[in-house]
N, C-alpha and C positions, 0 to 999 in steps of 0.2 A: 448258228448262236456258238462261239469258241471262246474257251476263257485261257486265261493264261494262270500257270500254279510255280510261283518262281517260291526255292528254299534255299535253307543256305543253313551250315552246321558251325560251330567254330568252338576252340580249344584256346585257354587260355594257357601261353608257354611255360607260364614257371609258374601256378599253381593247380593246371591241370583239370580248374573249372570248366562245364563245358553249357553251350545253350543251341537249340536248332528254333527257327523263325521259319515265318511263312509269311506268302501272299497270295493271293486268288482275285485275279482282275478279268472285266468282260474283255471282248472283241476290240472296244475302241479304249480299253488300259482305262475304263473306271476302277477303281477299290472297290472290292463286293467285301471282304473279309481278310484278318489277317490275327495272327498269334506270336507270340515268342514264349519259351519255356526252358527253364534250365535242369539242365541233366545231370549236374553233379561231378564227380569224375568219369571221364570217358574218355576213348581215342576220337581223333577228326573224321576217322570215317565212321564210329558209330554216329557221331554225333548227327552229318547229311544223311544219314540213312533215317533218323528219327524225324528229321526236319522232312524228309520225302513221305514215310509212311503217316505223320501227323497233318501236312498238306492234304493228302488223297482221301483221308478218312472223313477228315472235315469239309470237301470238297465231296464226296459223295452225301454226306447226310444235307449240306445243303443245298444243292441246287438237286 
């Protein structure tokens, strides 16, 4: 069995506020869990990396 981990990070271009989010789906595309998190002010690269880290840690705990 395998799982899909999808992540995203975004930063508001004017105010600089950022979020990270992610979702885990099974091999058939069924939703298992998801999350979103406000990160405050950071770069796009940092927001993307937080998304990868958070969803990876959640997958490790949940699966």
